[in-house]
C-alpha positions as protocol buffer text, in pm:
chain_id: "A"
residue {
  index: 1
  type: GLN
  ca { x: 1096 y: -1449 z: -691 }
}
residue {
  index: 2
  type: VAL
  ca { x: 991 y: -1195 z: -425 }
}
residue {
  index: 3
  type: PHE
  ca { x: 770 y: -1218 z: -115 }
}
residue {
  index: 4
  type: LEU
  ca { x: 565 y: -964 z: 11 }
}
residue {
  index: 5
  type: GLU
  ca { x: 427 y: -948 z: 355 }
}
residue {
  index: 6
  type: GLU
  ca { x: 163 y: -705 z: 483 }
}
residue {
  index: 7
  type: SER
  ca { x: 24 y: -616 z: 843 }
}
residue {
  index: 8
  type: GLY
  ca { x: -188 y: -343 z: 968 }
}
residue {
  index: 9
  type: GLY
  ca { x: -509 y: -378 z: 847 }
}
residue {
  index: 10
  type: GLY
  ca { x: -765 y: -417 z: 1060 }
}
residue {
  index: 11
  type: LEU
  ca { x: -1123 y: -226 z: 1148 }
}
residue {
  index: 12
  type: VAL
  ca { x: -1140 y: 136 z: 1273 }
}
residue {
  index: 13
  type: GLN
  ca { x: -1369 y: 362 z: 1335 }
}
residue {
  index: 14
  type: SER
  ca { x: -1448 y: 672 z: 1062 }
}
residue {
  index: 15
  type: GLY
  ca { x: -1179 y: 955 z: 1119 }
}
residue {
  index: 16
  type: GLY
  ca { x: -937 y: 684 z: 1234 }
}
residue {
  index: 17
  type: SER
  ca { x: -592 y: 566 z: 1195 }
}
residue {
  index: 18
  type: LEU
  ca { x: -404 y: 267 z: 1045 }
}
residue {
  index: 19
  type: ARG
  ca { x: -67 y: 180 z: 935 }
}
residue {
  index: 20
  type: LEU
  ca { x: 6 y: -71 z: 671 }
}
residue {
  index: 21
  type: SER
  ca { x: 324 y: -229 z: 636 }
}
residue {
  index: 22
  type: CYS
  ca { x: 519 y: -423 z: 335 }
}
residue {
  index: 23
  type: THR
  ca { x: 795 y: -645 z: 382 }
}
residue {
  index: 24
  type: ALA
  ca { x: 1010 y: -780 z: 69 }
}
residue {
  index: 25
  type: SER
  ca { x: 1217 y: -1070 z: 45 }
}
residue {
  index: 26
  type: GLY
  ca { x: 1346 y: -1323 z: -150 }
}
residue {
  index: 27
  type: ILE
  ca { x: 1558 y: -1167 z: -441 }
}
residue {
  index: 28
  type: ILE
  ca { x: 1461 y: -824 z: -410 }
}
residue {
  index: 29
  type: ARG
  ca { x: 1775 y: -657 z: -588 }
}
residue {
  index: 30
  type: GLY
  ca { x: 1654 y: -446 z: -873 }
}
residue {
  index: 31
  type: ILE
  ca { x: 1285 y: -350 z: -724 }
}
residue {
  index: 32
  type: ASN
  ca { x: 1254 y: -2 z: -804 }
}
residue {
  index: 33
  type: VAL
  ca { x: 918 y: 83 z: -703 }
}
residue {
  index: 34
  type: MET
  ca { x: 675 y: -18 z: -388 }
}
residue {
  index: 35
  type: GLY
  ca { x: 334 y: 57 z: -348 }
}
residue {
  index: 36
  type: TRP
  ca { x: -52 y: -25 z: -270 }
}
residue {
  index: 37
  type: TYR
  ca { x: -338 y: -107 z: -425 }
}
residue {
  index: 38
  type: ARG
  ca { x: -687 y: -142 z: -311 }
}
residue {
  index: 39
  type: GLN
  ca { x: -984 y: -341 z: -411 }
}
residue {
  index: 40
  type: ALA
  ca { x: -1373 y: -285 z: -279 }
}
residue {
  index: 41
  type: PRO
  ca { x: -1629 y: -476 z: -316 }
}
residue {
  index: 42
  type: GLY
  ca { x: -1759 y: -451 z: -687 }
}
residue {
  index: 43
  type: LYS
  ca { x: -1487 y: -241 z: -801 }
}
residue {
  index: 44
  type: GLN
  ca { x: -1159 y: -250 z: -968 }
}
residue {
  index: 45
  type: ARG
  ca { x: -811 y: -275 z: -817 }
}
residue {
  index: 46
  type: GLU
  ca { x: -702 y: 112 z: -801 }
}
residue {
  index: 47
  type: LEU
  ca { x: -371 y: 237 z: -709 }
}
residue {
  index: 48
  type: VAL
  ca { x: -369 y: 422 z: -363 }
}
residue {
  index: 49
  type: ALA
  ca { x: 12 y: 548 z: -352 }
}
residue {
  index: 50
  type: SER
  ca { x: 400 y: 430 z: -453 }
}
residue {
  index: 51
  type: ILE
  ca { x: 745 y: 532 z: -378 }
}
residue {
  index: 52
  type: THR
  ca { x: 1041 y: 473 z: -548 }
}
residue {
  index: 53
  type: ARG
  ca { x: 1344 y: 364 z: -426 }
}
residue {
  index: 54
  type: ARG
  ca { x: 1512 y: 726 z: -447 }
}
residue {
  index: 55
  type: GLY
  ca { x: 1158 y: 844 z: -237 }
}
residue {
  index: 56
  type: TYR
  ca { x: 949 y: 1009 z: -504 }
}
residue {
  index: 57
  type: THR
  ca { x: 596 y: 961 z: -416 }
}
residue {
  index: 58
  type: TYR
  ca { x: 247 y: 888 z: -540 }
}
residue {
  index: 59
  type: HIS
  ca { x: -80 y: 968 z: -424 }
}
residue {
  index: 60
  type: ALA
  ca { x: -402 y: 871 z: -515 }
}
residue {
  index: 61
  type: ASP
  ca { x: -631 y: 1240 z: -558 }
}
residue {
  index: 62
  type: SER
  ca { x: -874 y: 1048 z: -314 }
}
residue {
  index: 63
  type: VAL
  ca { x: -635 y: 1007 z: -38 }
}
residue {
  index: 64
  type: LYS
  ca { x: -387 y: 1286 z: -99 }
}
residue {
  index: 65
  type: GLY
  ca { x: -405 y: 1495 z: 276 }
}
residue {
  index: 66
  type: ARG
  ca { x: -478 y: 1158 z: 429 }
}
residue {
  index: 67
  type: PHE
  ca { x: -214 y: 842 z: 350 }
}
residue {
  index: 68
  type: THR
  ca { x: 134 y: 934 z: 327 }
}
residue {
  index: 69
  type: ILE
  ca { x: 350 y: 665 z: 197 }
}
residue {
  index: 70
  type: SER
  ca { x: 699 y: 589 z: 337 }
}
residue {
  index: 71
  type: ARG
  ca { x: 973 y: 321 z: 287 }
}
residue {
  index: 72
  type: ASP
  ca { x: 1300 y: 210 z: 454 }
}
residue {
  index: 73
  type: ASN
  ca { x: 1516 y: 40 z: 179 }
}
residue {
  index: 74
  type: ALA
  ca { x: 1745 y: -110 z: 459 }
}
residue {
  index: 75
  type: ALA
  ca { x: 1463 y: -319 z: 609 }
}
residue {
  index: 76
  type: ASN
  ca { x: 1331 y: -349 z: 262 }
}
residue {
  index: 77
  type: THR
  ca { x: 976 y: -247 z: 400 }
}
residue {
  index: 78
  type: ALA
  ca { x: 721 y: 21 z: 255 }
}
residue {
  index: 79
  type: TYR
  ca { x: 422 y: 186 z: 487 }
}
residue {
  index: 80
  type: LEU
  ca { x: 82 y: 339 z: 413 }
}
residue {
  index: 81
  type: GLN
  ca { x: 30 y: 577 z: 703 }
}
residue {
  index: 82
  type: MET
  ca { x: -400 y: 618 z: 664 }
}
residue {
  index: 83
  type: ASN
  ca { x: -526 y: 930 z: 874 }
}
residue {
  index: 84
  type: SER
  ca { x: -872 y: 1056 z: 856 }
}
residue {
  index: 85
  type: LEU
  ca { x: -1023 y: 708 z: 769 }
}
residue {
  index: 86
  type: LYS
  ca { x: -1341 y: 768 z: 578 }
}
residue {
  index: 87
  type: PRO
  ca { x: -1598 y: 443 z: 528 }
}
residue {
  index: 88
  type: GLU
  ca { x: -1499 y: 479 z: 121 }
}
residue {
  index: 89
  type: ASP
  ca { x: -1192 y: 338 z: 207 }
}
residue {
  index: 90
  type: THR
  ca { x: -1331 y: -23 z: 337 }
}
residue {
  index: 91
  type: ALA
  ca { x: -1088 y: -242 z: 101 }
}
residue {
  index: 92
  type: VAL
  ca { x: -862 y: -528 z: 56 }
}
residue {
  index: 93
  type: TYR
  ca { x: -535 y: -317 z: 44 }
}
residue {
  index: 94
  type: TYR
  ca { x: -262 y: -488 z: -188 }
}
residue {
  index: 95
  type: CYS
  ca { x: 125 y: -427 z: -145 }
}
residue {
  index: 96
  type: ALA
  ca { x: 275 y: -420 z: -528 }
}
residue {
  index: 97
  type: ALA
  ca { x: 649 y: -431 z: -610 }
}
residue {
  index: 98
  type: SER
  ca { x: 776 y: -326 z: -969 }
}
residue {
  index: 99
  type: ARG
  ca { x: 1156 y: -312 z: -1128 }
}
residue {
  index: 100
  type: VAL
  ca { x: 1015 y: -78 z: -1372 }
}
residue {
  index: 101
  type: ASP
  ca { x: 670 y: 152 z: -1293 }
}
residue {
  index: 102
  type: ILE
  ca { x: 413 y: 47 z: -1031 }
}
residue {
  index: 103
  type: VAL
  ca { x: 125 y: 16 z: -1293 }
}
residue {
  index: 104
  type: LYS
  ca { x: 352 y: -304 z: -1405 }
}
residue {
  index: 105
  type: VAL
  ca { x: 295 y: -514 z: -1135 }
}
residue {
  index: 106
  type: ASP
  ca { x: 606 y: -776 z: -1100 }
}
residue {
  index: 107
  type: TYR
  ca { x: 482 y: -882 z: -747 }
}
residue {
  index: 108
  type: TRP
  ca { x: 171 y: -868 z: -524 }
}
residue {
  index: 109
  type: GLY
  ca { x: 113 y: -921 z: -191 }
}
residue {
  index: 110
  type: GLN
  ca { x: -168 y: -1152 z: -29 }
}
residue {
  index: 111
  type: GLY
  ca { x: -365 y: -861 z: 45 }
}
residue {
  index: 112
  type: THR
  ca { x: -494 y: -744 z: 402 }
}
residue {
  index: 113
  type: GLN
  ca { x: -849 y: -584 z: 506 }
}
residue {
  index: 114
  type: VAL
  ca { x: -898 y: -213 z: 587 }
}
residue {
  index: 115
  type: THR
  ca { x: -1272 y: -183 z: 722 }
}
residue {
  index: 116
  type: VAL
  ca { x: -1400 y: 170 z: 820 }
}
residue {
  index: 117
  type: SER
  ca { x: -1686 y: 167 z: 1048 }
}
residue {
  index: 118
  type: SER
  ca { x: -1926 y: 483 z: 1009 }
}
């Protein structure tokens, strides 16, 4: 079993910044990809960004140039730096981990709320 603990959500004004953290614990051997999904009210959960153990990254078009995912393998932690936040970024952000591919999530975090006020 793998446990994902998230932190860093909150309320911020439009144009502000937040950094999310996700630390994995438990039987983490074999986890290749970590990433972040988000789900806004009434919308489907969508992939925001992901990073492999080797450092290959993906960022959704909607966040490119504003969000940056990074990873500290030694600390089993992934980070999502979110800059120039917009009200449409408001959502619950979920950390995800996969042994193979981030679209096939093996483990989910509990979610952290990010609210951007206009």
